[in-house]
N, C-alpha and C positions, 0 to 999 in steps of 0.2 A: 504493500500500500504506500501511496505517496501523499504527503501532507500538502494541503493548499495553504500557502502563506497569505495569498490575497486573490480575491476575485472581485473585480470592479467593473461596473457599467461605465464605459467612457462616453459614448453617445448611443442613441437608440440602436439596439441589435449588435453593437460592437463592444466586446468585453476584453479586459486585461486579466490574464491568469498567470499568477506567479506560484511556482511549485518548488518544494524543497528538494534539493539534490546537491550532493557534494562531488559529483562526477562530471557532469556535462561541461562545466567551464574548462576542464582540462584540455579538451579538443575542439571546443566550439569556435566556429568562424562565421562571418557574415554570409548570408544566403542559404544556410543550412536549415533544417527543420527537425522537429521532434514528433513522435507519435504518442498519443495519449488514449487511454481507455477509461471512460468515466466510472464504470462498474463492471462486475463480472458478466453482465449480459450485454454490455455495450460493444460497439464496433471500434476498431482501431482507426483513428483519424489523424492525418498529418496536419500540423500547425507550424507556421513560421516561427523560427527561433529569433526573438527580437532583442533579448538582452540576457546576460548571465553574470554570475559572480561565484565566489567559492561556496555559497550555500543555497543558490537558487537558479532557476531558469524561468524566463518570462516569455509568454506568447500573447498574441492578440487573435481573437477569433470572432467570426460573425455567426450569430444565432440564426440557423436556417432549418435545422431538422432535429430529429430525436436526440442524437448524440450531443449536439451543441446546446440543445435545450437543457439536457442534464447538466452540462458544464455550467450553463448560465444560472442554474439553481444552487450552485455550490456557495458555501459560506466560508469565511476565513476559519481555518482550523479543521475543516472537513478533509476527507481523503478520497483519492481516486485510485482505481485499480492498478494502472500501469503508466509508466513514462519511459520512453526509449529515445535515445539520441546521444549526440547529434548525428543526423542522417543526411544523405545527399551530398552533392558536390558544392563546395563554397563558391561564391561569386568570383569570377575571374578578375583579378586585380590589375588595374592600369595605373599609369602615373603621368602626371603633367598634361592631362587632357581636359577638355570642356565636356562635362557629362550632364545631360538633362535627365533627371530622375523623376519619374511620374508614379503617383500612388493614388488609389481610390479604395474606399471602404476599408477592409482589413489590410489592404496593401499599403495604407498610410503608415500603419505600425510596422509593416514588414520593411519599409524603406529605412527605418532608423539605423539598424546596425550596418547597412550597406553604405549609406551616405557618410556615416561616421568613419568607416574604413577608407572610402574614397578620399575623404578630406585629409585623413592622416597620410595618405599616399600622394599628397600635393596635387590633387586634381582641383579644378574649379567646378563646384557643385551647384547646379541650378535645380532646386527642388520645386516640384509642382504637385499640388494635391487638388483633387477634384471630388465633387459630390453633387447630389441633386439640389441641396440647399445648405445654407450656412451652418445650421444646427447639426449637420452630419460631419463637419470638418473637426479635426482634433490634432493635438500635439504640435501646434504651430511653434511654440517656444522651444520644445525639444529639438525640432527639426532645424530651426533657425541657427542653433548652436553650431551645426556642421554644414551650413549652407551659405554660399556666397550670395545667392538670391533665393527668395521664397515667393512663389506665385500661388494664388488660390483661384480656383474656378468653380463656379456654381451654375447649374443649368438654369436656375430661376433668377440669377443675378443678385442674390441677397448678400453676397460677399465676393469681393475681387472681380474677376473677369466673368462676364456672362457668356455661357456657351458650353461647348464640349471640347474634349481634348484634341480632336482633329484640327479644329480651327486654331487653337492655341499653338499647336506644333508648327503648322504652316506659317503662321505669323511670326513666331519667335525665330525659327531658323532662317527666315528671309532677312532678318536684321542682325543675327548673331551667329558666330561660328560655333557649331556643335559637332563634336567628334563621335559621340556615342549617346544613345538613349537607353535608359534602363527603366523597366515598367513592372510594377507589382499591383495586383488587384484582381478583380473578377475577369472571367474569360473574355467578356465583351470588351473591357478596357484594353487588355493586352492585344486582342485581335484588332481593334480599331486603331490603336497606336501603330501596330506593325503594318497595317494596310496603308496608313498615312505616310509612314517613313520610307516604305519600299521604293516609291518612285523618286524619293529625294536622295537615295543612296547612302543613308546614314545607318550605320550598324545599330541594331536594336536588339537588346537582350530582354527577354520576358520571363517572369516566373509563372510556370504552369501549375495548375491544380486539378489534375485528373483524379478519378476515383482510385483509391489506393487501399491495399489490405496489409500485406506483410512488410512492405517498405524496405525489403532487402534484395529485391530482384528475382525472387523465386516464383511468385504467382503470375506475374505478367499482366495484372489487372490495370496497372497504370501506364500501359504502353501507349506511346504516341509515335506519330510518323514525322521524322525530321529529315528533310532533304531526300525523301523517298525511302528512308531506312527506318526500321522499327527500333525505337529506343525506350528504355524504362525511365520514367520520371524520377523514381526513387533512387536509382543508382547512377544514371547518366545525367540527371538534372538535379533539382527541378527547373533550372534555368537553361533556356535554349535561345538560339538565334530566331527571332520572331519572323524573319523573312523565309525561313526554311520549314516552319511548322505547317503541317497539313491541318488547317483550321476546320475544314468541313468534317474531317474524321474526328477531331477532338470534340467539337460541339455535339456531334451525333452521339458519341460514346458517353458524354456527360449527361445526356438525357435518358439513358437506358433505364435507370431505376427510379425515375421521378415518381411514378405512380406508387411504387413500393414504399418510397420515402414518405409520401403523403399519408398512406395507410398506417405506417409505423408511428408517425407523429400523432395521428388521430387516436390510435389505440393508447399511446402513452398518455395523452392528455385526458382521455376518458378514465384511465387507471388512476391518475393523480388527482384530477379535479371532479371526477364523477360525471 
């Protein structure tokens, strides 16, 4: 069992989860993830590793289904069944470049360790966070600490630039030199960013979040097609060149179990709330 040191609602549906562990910090690097299991009946789910120290590991997750609903109900001092990590390949580090880093929903939190490392490697970091409305943006002060620029985009115009990420990318790169773009967030955000940057010829690295089970490369559930070849997000990723991703395949596979997930959440809510 693993002790919950902190579980906090950051903004609606986005939670911070800090777990007690003395091991993860020894090998943790930016871009990696952990796998957690809420209880003995829960599924194993991958969550971005966003911070760590000698006694803890932190993640940010979005409440969308049964497993994340269970995590969202945790209180400080509770326990979860399992924690495994760090897993995956760390973010490829670069030096002395202009990097545009983009994050949305849980991806805002996932940006934190990456931009921290980019900045330490003497890159110019342009951080951009986007959401439907201002009340869904968070961690601006934490991100500013390691950013040369911080931009905020809301689709309703309640904070920062009004619009979506494609318009921002086209406008920004037309006026500024950008060597690489790094994106964390939902599949649509990573897809749209990649489609926008491909004709611009700017290298774009995206964090993918396919369905995952064992997270060690044995089951093949998290397979994705990259440049025509099958890769496993758990051991070959979770970050890939966005211009090489077979997005149609990824989007189709992510929808495979939606109906099952809806039924699972419905049963769980009936069990808890009656």
